[in-house]
MIDOSE-1310 file (N, C-alpha, C; in nm, 2 decimals, decimal comma, always signed):
residues 193
mldy	+3,16/+1,31/-3,05/+3,11/+1,30/-2,92/+2,96/+1,34/-2,92; +2,90/+1,36/-2,80/+2,76/+1,39/-2,79/+2,72/+1,54/-2,80; +2,82/+1,63/-2,81/+2,80/+1,77/-2,80/+2,71/+1,83/-2,91; +2,69/+1,76/-3,02/+2,61/+1,81/-3,13/+2,47/+1,74/-3,13
lpet	+2,44/+1,65/-3,04/+2,31/+1,58/-3,04/+2,21/+1,66/-2,95; +2,09/+1,65/-2,99/+1,98/+1,72/-2,90/+1,99/+1,66/-2,76; +1,94/+1,74/-2,67/+1,95/+1,70/-2,53/+1,88/+1,57/-2,50; +1,76/+1,55/-2,57/+1,69/+1,42/-2,54/+1,77/+1,30/-2,59
tedl	+1,85/+1,31/-2,69/+1,93/+1,20/-2,74/+2,04/+1,18/-2,63; +2,10/+1,28/-2,59/+2,20/+1,27/-2,48/+2,14/+1,20/-2,36; +2,03/+1,24/-2,32/+1,96/+1,18/-2,20/+1,94/+1,03/-2,23; +1,89/+0,99/-2,34/+1,87/+0,85/-2,38/+1,99/+0,77/-2,37
ilsv	+2,10/+0,82/-2,42/+2,23/+0,75/-2,41/+2,28/+0,74/-2,27; +2,28/+0,85/-2,20/+2,34/+0,85/-2,06/+2,25/+0,78/-1,96; +2,12/+0,77/-1,99/+2,03/+0,70/-1,90/+2,05/+0,55/-1,88; +2,12/+0,49/-1,97/+2,15/+0,35/-1,96/+2,28/+0,32/-1,89
lrpa	+2,35/+0,42/-1,85/+2,48/+0,40/-1,78/+2,45/+0,39/-1,63; +2,52/+0,31/-1,56/+2,52/+0,30/-1,42/+2,59/+0,43/-1,36; +2,55/+0,47/-1,24/+2,62/+0,59/-1,18/+2,77/+0,59/-1,19; +2,83/+0,48/-1,16/+2,98/+0,47/-1,16/+3,03/+0,49/-1,31
dllr	+2,96/+0,43/-1,41/+2,99/+0,45/-1,55/+2,97/+0,60/-1,59; +2,87/+0,66/-1,54/+2,85/+0,80/-1,57/+2,97/+0,89/-1,53; +3,02/+0,86/-1,40/+3,14/+0,93/-1,35/+3,26/+0,90/-1,43; +3,28/+0,78/-1,48/+3,39/+0,74/-1,56/+3,38/+0,81/-1,70
yakv	+3,26/+0,82/-1,75/+3,24/+0,88/-1,88/+3,27/+1,03/-1,87; +3,24/+1,09/-1,76/+3,26/+1,23/-1,74/+3,41/+1,27/-1,75; +3,49/+1,17/-1,71/+3,64/+1,20/-1,71/+3,70/+1,19/-1,85; +3,63/+1,15/-1,95/+3,69/+1,13/-2,08/+3,74/+1,27/-2,14
sstt	+3,66/+1,37/-2,13/+3,70/+1,50/-2,18/+3,62/+1,61/-2,11; +3,66/+1,73/-2,14/+3,58/+1,85/-2,08/+3,44/+1,85/-2,14; +3,42/+1,81/-2,26/+3,29/+1,80/-2,33/+3,20/+1,70/-2,26; +3,25/+1,58/-2,24/+3,17/+1,47/-2,18/+3,15/+1,51/-2,03
yalt	+3,24/+1,58/-1,97/+3,22/+1,62/-1,83/+3,10/+1,71/-1,82; +3,10/+1,81/-1,91/+2,99/+1,91/-1,91/+2,85/+1,84/-1,94; +2,85/+1,75/-2,04/+2,73/+1,68/-2,08/+2,68/+1,59/-1,96; +2,77/+1,52/-1,90/+2,74/+1,43/-1,80/+2,68/+1,50/-1,68
hsyi	+2,75/+1,61/-1,64/+2,70/+1,69/-1,52/+2,57/+1,76/-1,55; +2,55/+1,80/-1,67/+2,42/+1,85/-1,71/+2,31/+1,75/-1,70; +2,34/+1,63/-1,75/+2,24/+1,52/-1,74/+2,21/+1,48/-1,60; +2,32/+1,47/-1,51/+2,30/+1,44/-1,37/+2,21/+1,54/-1,30
kraf	+2,22/+1,66/-1,33/+2,14/+1,77/-1,27/+1,99/+1,75/-1,31; +1,97/+1,71/-1,43/+1,83/+1,68/-1,48/+1,77/+1,55/-1,43; +1,86/+1,44/-1,43/+1,81/+1,31/-1,40/+1,79/+1,29/-1,25; +1,87/+1,36/-1,17/+1,86/+1,34/-1,02/+1,81/+1,47/-0,96
sisk	+1,70/+1,52/-1,01/+1,64/+1,65/-0,96/+1,54/+1,62/-0,85; +1,57/+1,66/-0,73/+1,47/+1,64/-0,62/+1,35/+1,72/-0,64; +1,36/+1,83/-0,70/+1,25/+1,92/-0,73/+1,15/+1,85/-0,83; +1,21/+1,78/-0,93/+1,12/+1,71/-1,03/+1,05/+1,59/-0,96
lllp	+1,12/+1,53/-0,86/+1,07/+1,42/-0,79/+0,95/+1,46/-0,70; +0,96/+1,59/-0,65/+0,85/+1,64/-0,55/+0,74/+1,71/-0,62; +0,76/+1,75/-0,75/+0,66/+1,83/-0,82/+0,52/+1,77/-0,83; +0,51/+1,64/-0,84/+0,37/+1,58/-0,84/+0,30/+1,60/-0,71
ffse	+0,37/+1,63/-0,60/+0,31/+1,64/-0,47/+0,29/+1,78/-0,43; +0,38/+1,87/-0,48/+0,38/+2,01/-0,43/+0,40/+2,11/-0,55; +0,37/+2,23/-0,54/+0,40/+2,33/-0,64/+0,55/+2,37/-0,62; +0,61/+2,44/-0,71/+0,75/+2,48/-0,71/+0,78/+2,55/-0,58
leva	+0,70/+2,65/-0,54/+0,73/+2,72/-0,41/+0,71/+2,63/-0,29; +0,62/+2,53/-0,30/+0,60/+2,44/-0,19/+0,72/+2,34/-0,18; +0,78/+2,31/-0,29/+0,90/+2,22/-0,29/+1,01/+2,29/-0,22; +1,03/+2,42/-0,24/+1,13/+2,49/-0,17/+1,11/+2,49/-0,02
dfrs	+0,98/+2,51/+0,02/+0,94/+2,51/+0,16/+0,96/+2,37/+0,22; +0,93/+2,26/+0,14/+0,95/+2,13/+0,19/+1,10/+2,10/+0,21; +1,18/+2,15/+0,12/+1,33/+2,12/+0,13/+1,38/+2,20/+0,26; +1,33/+2,32/+0,29/+1,36/+2,39/+0,41/+1,32/+2,31/+0,53
lqsk	+1,20/+2,26/+0,53/+1,15/+2,18/+0,64/+1,23/+2,05/+0,66; +1,27/+2,00/+0,55/+1,35/+1,88/+0,55/+1,49/+1,91/+0,62; +1,55/+2,02/+0,58/+1,67/+2,06/+0,64/+1,66/+2,08/+0,79; +1,55/+2,15/+0,83/+1,53/+2,18/+0,97/+1,50/+2,06/+1,06
tgml	+1,43/+1,96/+1,00/+1,39/+1,85/+1,09/+1,47/+1,72/+1,07; +1,55/+1,71/+0,97/+1,63/+1,59/+0,94/+1,54/+1,48/+0,87; +1,43/+1,52/+0,81/+1,34/+1,43/+0,75/+1,41/+1,37/+0,63; +1,39/+1,24/+0,61/+1,45/+1,16/+0,50/+1,34/+1,11/+0,41
isgd	+1,36/+1,11/+0,28/+1,26/+1,05/+0,19/+1,31/+0,91/+0,16; +1,22/+0,81/+0,17/+1,26/+0,67/+0,15/+1,14/+0,60/+0,07; +1,15/+0,47/+0,06/+1,04/+0,40/+0,00/+1,06/+0,38/-0,15; +0,95/+0,34/-0,22/+0,95/+0,32/-0,36/+0,99/+0,44/-0,44
lale	+0,94/+0,56/-0,40/+0,97/+0,68/-0,47/+1,12/+0,70/-0,48; +1,19/+0,68/-0,37/+1,34/+0,69/-0,36/+1,41/+0,59/-0,45; +1,36/+0,47/-0,45/+1,41/+0,36/-0,54/+1,40/+0,40/-0,68; +1,28/+0,45/-0,72/+1,26/+0,50/-0,86/+1,35/+0,61/-0,89
ffgr	+1,37/+0,70/-0,80/+1,46/+0,82/-0,82/+1,60/+0,77/-0,85; +1,66/+0,69/-0,76/+1,80/+0,65/-0,78/+1,81/+0,55/-0,90; +1,70/+0,48/-0,94/+1,71/+0,40/-1,05/+1,68/+0,47/-1,18; +1,65/+0,60/-1,17/+1,61/+0,68/-1,29/+1,49/+0,62/-1,36
lpps	+1,40/+0,56/-1,29/+1,28/+0,50/-1,35/+1,17/+0,60/-1,37; +1,09/+0,57/-1,47/+0,98/+0,67/-1,49/+0,89/+0,68/-1,37; +0,84/+0,80/-1,34/+0,76/+0,81/-1,22/+0,63/+0,72/-1,22; +0,60/+0,67/-1,10/+0,48/+0,59/-1,09/+0,39/+0,66/-0,99
nspl	+0,29/+0,59/-0,95/+0,20/+0,66/-0,85/+0,24/+0,63/-0,71; +0,36/+0,61/-0,68/+0,41/+0,58/-0,55/+0,39/+0,69/-0,45; +0,35/+0,66/-0,33/+0,34/+0,77/-0,23/+0,47/+0,83/-0,19; +0,47/+0,95/-0,14/+0,59/+1,01/-0,08/+0,60/+0,96/+0,06
evyv	+0,71/+0,89/+0,09/+0,73/+0,84/+0,23/+0,84/+0,91/+0,29; +0,82/+0,97/+0,41/+0,92/+1,04/+0,48/+0,94/+0,98/+0,62; +1,06/+0,97/+0,66/+1,09/+0,93/+0,80/+1,14/+1,04/+0,88; +1,10/+1,05/+1,00/+1,14/+1,17/+1,08/+1,12/+1,13/+1,23
ehhf	+1,20/+1,19/+1,32/+1,19/+1,17/+1,46/+1,05/+1,22/+1,50; +0,99/+1,15/+1,60/+0,85/+1,17/+1,63/+0,82/+1,32/+1,67; +0,91/+1,38/+1,74/+0,88/+1,52/+1,79/+0,87/+1,62/+1,68; +0,92/+1,59/+1,56/+0,90/+1,67/+1,44/+0,78/+1,64/+1,36
sfei	+0,72/+1,53/+1,38/+0,61/+1,48/+1,29/+0,48/+1,57/+1,30; +0,46/+1,63/+1,41/+0,34/+1,71/+1,42/+0,36/+1,84/+1,33; +0,47/+1,90/+1,34/+0,50/+2,02/+1,25/+0,49/+1,98/+1,11; +0,55/+1,87/+1,07/+0,55/+1,82/+0,93/+0,41/+1,79/+0,89
grwf	+0,33/+1,72/+0,97/+0,19/+1,68/+0,93/+0,10/+1,80/+0,92; +0,12/+1,90/+1,00/+0,04/+2,03/+0,99/+0,08/+2,10/+0,86; +0,21/+2,09/+0,82/+0,25/+2,16/+0,70/+0,18/+2,09/+0,58; +0,18/+1,95/+0,58/+0,12/+1,88/+0,47/-0,03/+1,92/+0,47
mhmg	-0,10/+1,93/+0,58/-0,24/+1,97/+0,58/-0,26/+2,11/+0,53; -0,16/+2,20/+0,56/-0,17/+2,34/+0,51/-0,15/+2,34/+0,36; -0,08/+2,24/+0,30/-0,06/+2,23/+0,16/-0,18/+2,16/+0,09; -0,28/+2,13/+0,16/-0,40/+2,07/+0,10/-0,42/+1,92/+0,12
yefv	-0,33/+1,86/+0,19/-0,35/+1,71/+0,22/-0,43/+1,69/+0,34; -0,51/+1,59/+0,34/-0,60/+1,56/+0,46/-0,54/+1,44/+0,53; -0,55/+1,44/+0,66/-0,51/+1,33/+0,75/-0,60/+1,21/+0,73; -0,55/+1,09/+0,71/-0,63/+0,97/+0,70/-0,61/+0,89/+0,82
aqdn	-0,72/+0,88/+0,90/-0,71/+0,81/+1,03/-0,69/+0,66/+1,01; -0,60/+0,60/+1,09/-0,57/+0,46/+1,08/-0,67/+0,37/+1,16; -0,73/+0,43/+1,26/-0,83/+0,36/+1,34/-0,93/+0,46/+1,39; -1,04/+0,41/+1,44/-1,16/+0,50/+1,48/-1,13/+0,58/+1,60
rcdd	-1,03/+0,55/+1,68/-1,01/+0,62/+1,81/-0,95/+0,76/+1,78; -0,87/+0,77/+1,68/-0,79/+0,89/+1,65/-0,82/+0,94/+1,51; -0,93/+1,01/+1,49/-0,96/+1,06/+1,35/-0,91/+1,20/+1,33; -0,84/+1,25/+1,43/-0,78/+1,38/+1,43/-0,63/+1,37/+1,44
fkaa	-0,56/+1,44/+1,35/-0,41/+1,42/+1,35/-0,35/+1,46/+1,48; -0,39/+1,56/+1,54/-0,33/+1,60/+1,67/-0,35/+1,49/+1,78; -0,47/+1,43/+1,78/-0,49/+1,32/+1,88/-0,41/+1,20/+1,84; -0,39/+1,17/+1,72/-0,31/+1,06/+1,68/-0,16/+1,08/+1,71
yigt	-0,12/+1,20/+1,69/+0,02/+1,24/+1,72/+0,04/+1,22/+1,88; -0,04/+1,28/+1,95/-0,03/+1,27/+2,10/-0,04/+1,12/+2,15; -0,13/+1,05/+2,09/-0,14/+0,90/+2,12/-0,02/+0,82/+2,09; +0,05/+0,85/+1,98/+0,17/+0,77/+1,95/+0,28/+0,81/+2,04
galw	+0,29/+0,94/+2,08/+0,39/+0,99/+2,17/+0,38/+0,93/+2,31; +0,26/+0,91/+2,35/+0,23/+0,85/+2,48/+0,28/+0,71/+2,49; +0,28/+0,63/+2,38/+0,33/+0,50/+2,38/+0,48/+0,49/+2,41; +0,56/+0,59/+2,36/+0,70/+0,59/+2,39/+0,72/+0,63/+2,53
naes	+0,65/+0,73/+2,58/+0,66/+0,77/+2,72/+0,63/+0,66/+2,82; +0,53/+0,58/+2,79/+0,49/+0,47/+2,87/+0,60/+0,36/+2,87; +0,67/+0,34/+2,76/+0,77/+0,24/+2,75/+0,89/+0,27/+2,83; +0,94/+0,39/+2,82/+1,07/+0,42/+2,89/+1,09/+0,57/+2,89
smhv	+1,12/+0,63/+3,00/+1,15/+0,77/+3,00/+1,30/+0,79/+2,99; +1,38/+0,68/+2,99/+1,52/+0,69/+2,98/+1,57/+0,67/+2,83; +1,52/+0,57/+2,76/+1,58/+0,54/+2,63/+1,47/+0,55/+2,53; +1,50/+0,62/+2,42/+1,40/+0,63/+2,31/+1,45/+0,54/+2,20
stah	+1,36/+0,45/+2,17/+1,39/+0,34/+2,07/+1,33/+0,37/+1,94; +1,39/+0,31/+1,83/+1,33/+0,32/+1,70/+1,25/+0,19/+1,67; +1,24/+0,11/+1,78/+1,17/-0,02/+1,76/+1,02/+0,00/+1,70; +0,96/+0,11/+1,75/+0,82/+0,14/+1,70/+0,83/+0,24/+1,59
vflf	+0,78/+0,21/+1,48/+0,77/+0,31/+1,37/+0,62/+0,33/+1,34; +0,57/+0,45/+1,37/+0,43/+0,48/+1,35/+0,41/+0,55/+1,22; +0,29/+0,53/+1,16/+0,26/+0,58/+1,03/+0,14/+0,68/+1,04; +0,17/+0,80/+0,98/+0,06/+0,89/+0,96/+0,04/+0,91/+0,81
efhs	-0,08/+0,89/+0,77/-0,11/+0,90/+0,62/-0,19/+1,03/+0,59; -0,15/+1,09/+0,48/-0,21/+1,21/+0,43/-0,25/+1,19/+0,28; -0,36/+1,24/+0,24/-0,40/+1,22/+0,10/-0,46/+1,35/+0,04; -0,43/+1,38/-0,08/-0,48/+1,49/-0,15/-0,57/+1,44/-0,26
kakk	-0,70/+1,47/-0,25/-0,79/+1,42/-0,36/-0,77/+1,50/-0,49; -0,73/+1,63/-0,48/-0,71/+1,71/-0,59/-0,59/+1,66/-0,67; -0,48/+1,62/-0,60/-0,36/+1,58/-0,67/-0,36/+1,42/-0,69; -0,45/+1,36/-0,62/-0,45/+1,21/-0,62/-0,32/+1,15/-0,58
ksif	-0,27/+1,21/-0,47/-0,14/+1,16/-0,42/-0,15/+1,14/-0,27; -0,07/+1,05/-0,22/-0,06/+1,02/-0,08/+0,08/+1,04/-0,02; +0,09/+1,08/+0,10/+0,21/+1,10/+0,17/+0,21/+1,03/+0,30; +0,31/+0,95/+0,33/+0,32/+0,88/+0,46/+0,43/+0,94/+0,54
irtm	+0,40/+0,97/+0,67/+0,50/+1,01/+0,76/+0,53/+0,89/+0,85; +0,65/+0,84/+0,84/+0,69/+0,73/+0,93/+0,77/+0,79/+1,04; +0,72/+0,78/+1,16/+0,78/+0,85/+1,28/+0,83/+0,75/+1,38; +0,94/+0,78/+1,44/+1,00/+0,70/+1,54/+1,06/+0,78/+1,65
ggsp	+1,10/+0,71/+1,75/+1,16/+0,78/+1,87/+1,30/+0,82/+1,85; +1,37/+0,76/+1,76/+1,52/+0,79/+1,74/+1,54/+0,84/+1,60; +1,66/+0,80/+1,55/+1,71/+0,85/+1,42/+1,63/+0,79/+1,31; +1,58/+0,87/+1,21/+1,52/+0,82/+1,09/+1,61/+0,72/+1,01
meai	+1,74/+0,76/+1,01/+1,84/+0,67/+0,94/+1,84/+0,53/+1,00; +1,84/+0,53/+1,13/+1,85/+0,40/+1,20/+1,72/+0,31/+1,17; +1,61/+0,38/+1,16/+1,48/+0,31/+1,13/+1,49/+0,25/+0,99; +1,54/+0,33/+0,89/+1,55/+0,29/+0,75/+1,65/+0,17/+0,74
lnfh	+1,76/+0,18/+0,81/+1,86/+0,08/+0,80/+1,82/-0,05/+0,87; +1,73/-0,04/+0,97/+1,68/-0,16/+1,04/+1,56/-0,21/+0,97; +1,51/-0,15/+0,87/+1,39/-0,20/+0,80/+1,42/-0,33/+0,74; +1,32/-0,42/+0,73/+1,34/-0,56/+0,68/+1,40/-0,57/+0,54
ssps	+1,38/-0,47/+0,46/+1,44/-0,48/+0,32/+1,55/-0,38/+0,31; +1,63/-0,35/+0,41/+1,72/-0,24/+0,41/+1,83/-0,25/+0,29; +1,87/-0,36/+0,24/+1,96/-0,36/+0,13/+1,90/-0,29/+0,01; +1,77/-0,28/-0,01/+1,72/-0,22/-0,12/+1,66/-0,08/-0,09
irfh	+1,68/-0,03/+0,03/+1,62/+0,10/+0,07/+1,72/+0,21/+0,03; +1,67/+0,31/-0,03/+1,75/+0,43/-0,06/+1,68/+0,55/+0,01; +1,75/+0,66/+0,02/+1,69/+0,78/+0,09/+1,75/+0,90/+0,03; +1,68/+1,01/+0,06/+1,72/+1,15/+0,02/+1,73/+1,23/+0,14
siek	+1,83/+1,32/+0,15/+1,84/+1,41/+0,26/+1,88/+1,54/+0,20; +1,89/+1,64/+0,29/+1,95/+1,77/+0,25/+2,05/+1,80/+0,35; +2,16/+1,86/+0,30/+2,27/+1,90/+0,38/+2,23/+2,02/+0,46; +2,26/+2,02/+0,59/+2,23/+2,14/+0,68/+2,34/+2,23/+0,66
d	+2,31/+2,36/+0,66/+2,41/+2,46/+0,64/+2,50/+2,47/+0,76
């Protein structure tokens, strides 16, 4: 079996298996079970995914904020994560209900990211947040729709990384599933206690 091989060899062998095959392989013996679950913890590490964007302590804070707000990670970074592909320079894309986006955007700015204005009218994050909220209020005071998904962009020159907040009036999951390429969209969430 693989129990005598170095960890890197084990990772190389297990990395070519599909997730369903990993689970089948884990059932072969107690040794393969331990090896497979050890590999899964390393290969599917949300912390490792987020470390290019935040420090270890900031990752823990991000996960707490994710739990509190229902924020979901989606986009190319999520596809790379589930595909166990090498990291690229993809931005971190998060989907969240609009009323949480101000808190999340301020947290990103506190972590060293700068708001990138999408147009000349709103070069301030607070003004952009208020402006997008006004669009939903003007549309309907009765029904909040996910039809509009607004984008707030943040960039860190020091880390050379970008973060996109995609904000909508309703459920982030609904917006992701209604996205034009939804069959290829994957997401990350955190269980609430």
